[in-house]
C-alpha positions as CSV (number, residue, x, y, z in Angstrom):
1,M,101.8,26.6,24.3
2,L,100.1,26.5,27.7
3,S,103.5,26.2,29.5
4,T,104.7,29.3,27.6
5,F,101.6,31.2,28.8
6,F,102.1,30.3,32.4
7,S,105.8,31.0,32.4
8,S,105.3,34.4,30.9
9,H,102.3,35.4,33.0
10,L,102.9,33.6,36.3
11,N,106.2,33.8,38.1
12,I,106.0,31.0,40.7
13,T,108.8,32.5,42.8
14,N,106.8,35.7,43.2
15,V,103.7,33.8,44.1
16,L,105.5,31.8,46.8
17,S,107.3,34.9,48.2
18,S,103.9,36.7,48.4
19,A,102.3,33.7,50.2
20,V,105.1,33.6,52.8
21,A,104.9,37.3,53.3
22,I,101.1,37.2,53.8
23,S,101.2,34.1,56.1
24,S,103.7,35.9,58.4
25,F,101.8,39.2,58.5
26,P,100.4,39.6,62.1
27,R,97.0,40.6,60.9
28,F,96.4,37.0,59.9
29,A,97.6,35.5,63.2
30,S,95.0,33.9,65.5
31,T,96.7,35.2,68.7
32,V,98.6,38.3,69.9
33,P,101.0,38.6,72.8
34,V,99.9,40.5,75.9
35,T,101.7,40.9,79.2
36,F,99.6,40.8,82.4
37,Q,101.1,42.0,85.6
38,K,100.1,42.8,89.1
39,G,102.0,45.5,91.0
40,D,105.8,45.3,90.3
41,Q,105.6,41.5,89.6
42,V,105.3,40.5,85.9
43,W,103.0,37.6,85.8
44,K,102.9,36.3,82.3
45,D,103.4,37.1,78.7
46,V,100.6,35.1,77.1
47,P,99.1,34.6,73.7
48,V,95.5,35.8,73.7
49,D,92.9,34.7,71.1
50,L,91.7,37.3,68.6
51,G,88.0,38.0,68.9
52,S,87.9,37.0,72.6
53,N,88.0,39.4,75.5
54,L,90.9,40.1,77.9
55,M,89.0,38.8,81.0
56,R,88.3,35.4,79.4
57,E,91.9,35.2,78.0
58,A,93.5,36.1,81.4
59,Q,91.5,33.4,83.2
60,R,92.1,30.8,80.4
61,N,95.9,31.4,80.9
62,G,95.7,31.0,84.7
63,I,95.9,34.6,85.6
64,N,93.8,35.5,88.7
65,L,91.5,38.2,87.3
66,G,88.0,38.6,88.7
67,G,84.8,38.2,86.7
68,A,82.0,38.1,89.2
69,C,79.4,39.1,86.6
70,E,80.9,36.6,84.1
71,G,81.6,39.4,81.6
72,S,78.2,41.1,81.5
73,C,79.6,44.5,82.5
74,A,77.7,44.5,85.8
75,C,80.6,44.7,88.2
76,S,84.2,46.0,88.3
77,T,86.1,42.9,89.4
78,C,87.9,42.6,86.1
79,H,89.1,46.2,86.3
80,V,92.6,46.7,84.7
81,Y,94.9,49.4,83.6
82,V,96.0,49.3,80.0
83,D,99.3,50.9,79.0
84,Q,98.8,54.3,77.4
85,E,99.9,53.4,73.9
86,H,97.4,50.5,73.6
87,F,94.7,52.3,75.6
88,D,94.7,55.0,72.9
89,K,94.0,52.3,70.3
90,L,90.9,50.9,72.1
91,P,87.4,52.0,71.2
92,E,85.8,54.3,73.7
93,A,84.3,52.7,76.8
94,S,80.5,52.5,76.8
95,E,78.5,54.6,79.3
96,R,77.7,51.4,81.2
97,E,81.4,50.5,81.4
98,D,82.3,54.0,82.6
99,D,79.7,53.7,85.3
100,M,81.2,50.3,86.5
101,I,84.7,51.8,86.4
102,D,83.5,54.4,88.8
103,F,83.0,51.6,91.4
104,A,86.5,50.1,90.7
105,F,89.4,50.2,93.1
106,E,91.5,53.2,92.4
107,P,90.4,53.9,88.8
108,D,92.6,56.1,86.6
109,V,92.6,57.5,83.0
110,T,93.7,54.1,81.5
111,S,91.2,52.0,83.5
112,R,89.0,49.6,81.6
113,L,87.0,46.5,82.3
114,A,88.8,43.5,80.8
115,C,85.5,41.8,79.9
116,Q,84.8,44.8,77.6
117,I,88.1,44.8,75.7
118,E,87.9,42.7,72.6
119,V,91.2,41.2,71.5
120,T,92.3,42.7,68.2
121,P,95.6,42.8,66.4
122,E,96.1,46.4,67.8
123,L,96.5,44.9,71.3
124,S,99.7,43.1,70.3
125,G,102.4,43.8,72.9
126,A,100.0,45.5,75.3
127,R,100.8,45.6,79.0
128,V,97.8,45.1,81.3
129,D,98.2,45.9,85.0
130,I,95.8,44.2,87.4
131,P,95.0,46.3,90.5
132,L,96.2,44.9,93.8
133,Q,92.6,45.0,95.1
134,T,89.0,44.8,93.6
135,R,85.6,45.8,94.8
136,N,82.9,43.2,94.3
137,M,79.6,45.1,94.1
138,V,77.7,42.0,92.8
139,S,75.9,39.6,95.1
140,E,74.5,36.2,94.2
141,E,71.0,37.7,94.1
142,D,72.2,40.3,91.5
143,L,73.5,37.5,89.3
144,L,70.1,35.7,89.4
145,D,68.5,38.8,87.9
146,L,70.9,39.0,84.9
């Protein structure tokens, strides 16, 4: 009787198909791919951890991206340009981030600080350009006050 109940109410094939579909859905992945580049040279397509920030993930993957203030939004050394499609998906920059971008080397409309960009599934496939130069407005004395 119990087997009749389960066979009529639970189709194991459908359950397994659903489980496979859910496990392959990108929303449940722990990383997303992002391409970092500098100038015309593509550096790396890297898997970046969801919940982290782009500055930390670039550095973890061996990409030379500044971070003089260690991600506290007190400098512009992690300034990047995000491709327009993915830039439009990012939350608005805070007033503090906008102020720091004003000090960045050649900021434009898609400029952001990598330390302030949380990695979310929406960043999958993003192209992040690293400027050829940075401006470090932070001294060691400034870091002691943080």
